C-alpha positions as CSV (number, residue, x, y, z in Angstrom):
1,S,-10.7,-0.4,-20.8
2,Q,-7.2,-1.7,-21.8
3,A,-6.2,1.7,-22.9
4,G,-7.3,3.3,-19.6
5,A,-5.3,0.6,-17.8
6,M,-2.2,1.3,-19.8
7,I,-2.5,5.1,-19.1
8,Q,-2.9,4.3,-15.4
9,T,0.1,2.0,-15.4
10,S,2.2,4.6,-17.3
11,A,1.2,7.3,-14.8
12,S,1.9,5.0,-11.8
13,L,5.3,4.0,-13.2
14,A,6.0,7.7,-13.8
15,A,5.1,8.4,-10.1
16,Y,7.4,5.5,-9.0
17,G,10.2,7.1,-11.2
18,R,9.7,10.5,-9.6
19,V,10.1,9.4,-6.0
20,T,12.9,7.0,-6.9
21,E,14.8,9.8,-8.6
22,A,14.4,11.9,-5.5
23,Y,15.7,8.9,-3.4
24,Y,18.9,8.6,-5.5
25,L,19.4,12.3,-5.4
26,E,18.9,12.4,-1.6
27,R,21.5,9.5,-1.3
28,R,24.0,11.5,-3.2
29,C,23.3,15.1,-2.0
30,A,22.1,14.5,1.6
31,Y,19.5,17.2,1.9
32,L,17.2,15.8,4.5
33,A,17.5,15.6,8.3
34,K,18.1,12.1,9.9
35,P,14.5,11.5,11.0
36,A,13.2,12.4,7.5
37,I,15.8,10.3,5.8
38,N,14.7,7.2,7.8
39,S,11.1,7.9,7.0
40,F,11.9,8.5,3.3
41,Y,14.0,5.3,2.9
42,R,11.3,3.2,4.6
43,A,8.6,4.6,2.3
44,I,10.8,4.1,-0.8
45,L,11.4,0.5,0.1
46,Q,7.6,-0.1,0.7
47,N,6.9,1.7,-2.6
48,H,9.4,-0.4,-4.4
49,F,8.0,-3.7,-3.2
50,A,4.4,-2.6,-4.0
51,A,5.6,-1.5,-7.5
52,V,7.2,-4.9,-8.2
53,A,4.1,-6.7,-7.0
54,H,1.9,-4.6,-9.3
55,F,4.0,-4.0,-12.4
56,G,6.6,-6.8,-12.3
57,K,10.3,-6.7,-11.8
58,P,11.4,-5.9,-15.4
59,A,9.2,-2.8,-15.7
60,V,10.2,-1.5,-12.2
61,S,13.9,-2.3,-12.9
62,A,13.8,-0.2,-16.0
63,A,12.0,2.7,-14.2
64,R,14.5,2.5,-11.4
65,R,17.5,2.6,-13.8
66,N,16.0,5.6,-15.6
67,A,15.3,7.4,-12.2
68,E,18.9,6.7,-11.1
69,G,20.3,8.1,-14.3
70,R,18.2,11.3,-14.0
71,A,19.3,11.7,-10.4
72,N,22.9,11.3,-11.4
73,A,22.5,14.0,-14.0
74,R,21.2,16.5,-11.5
75,S,23.4,18.9,-9.5
76,C,23.3,19.1,-5.7
77,D,21.8,22.6,-5.8
78,S,18.6,24.3,-4.8
79,A,16.7,22.7,-7.7
80,G,18.0,19.3,-6.5
81,R,16.8,20.1,-3.0
82,A,13.4,21.1,-4.3
83,R,13.2,17.8,-6.2
84,V,14.0,15.8,-3.1
85,R,11.5,17.7,-1.0
86,A,8.8,17.2,-3.6
87,G,9.5,13.4,-3.8
88,Y,9.5,13.1,-0.1
89,A,6.2,15.0,0.1
90,E,4.7,12.8,-2.6
91,I,5.6,9.5,-1.1
92,A,4.8,10.7,2.5
93,N,1.3,11.5,1.4
94,R,0.5,8.0,0.0
């Protein structure tokens, strides 16, 4: 159904936003070791291109901007570290 597709799209864009927020937080706070950083960045890039292909550039750009804003509002503390690790785990398991 169209409503089901809308819910799936919203959930998928939310997932995109979560891992993208973790990416921006990692860039600012540098929690991960070098091998994990490279793996994370590659996965983020692939995820971004897939999201643009699926949802379109305007929707993904809005989700990315929101994710960057949330990341910038977070502190580089243990909660931030946990958020980055969760985002890394989420995208690594796709």
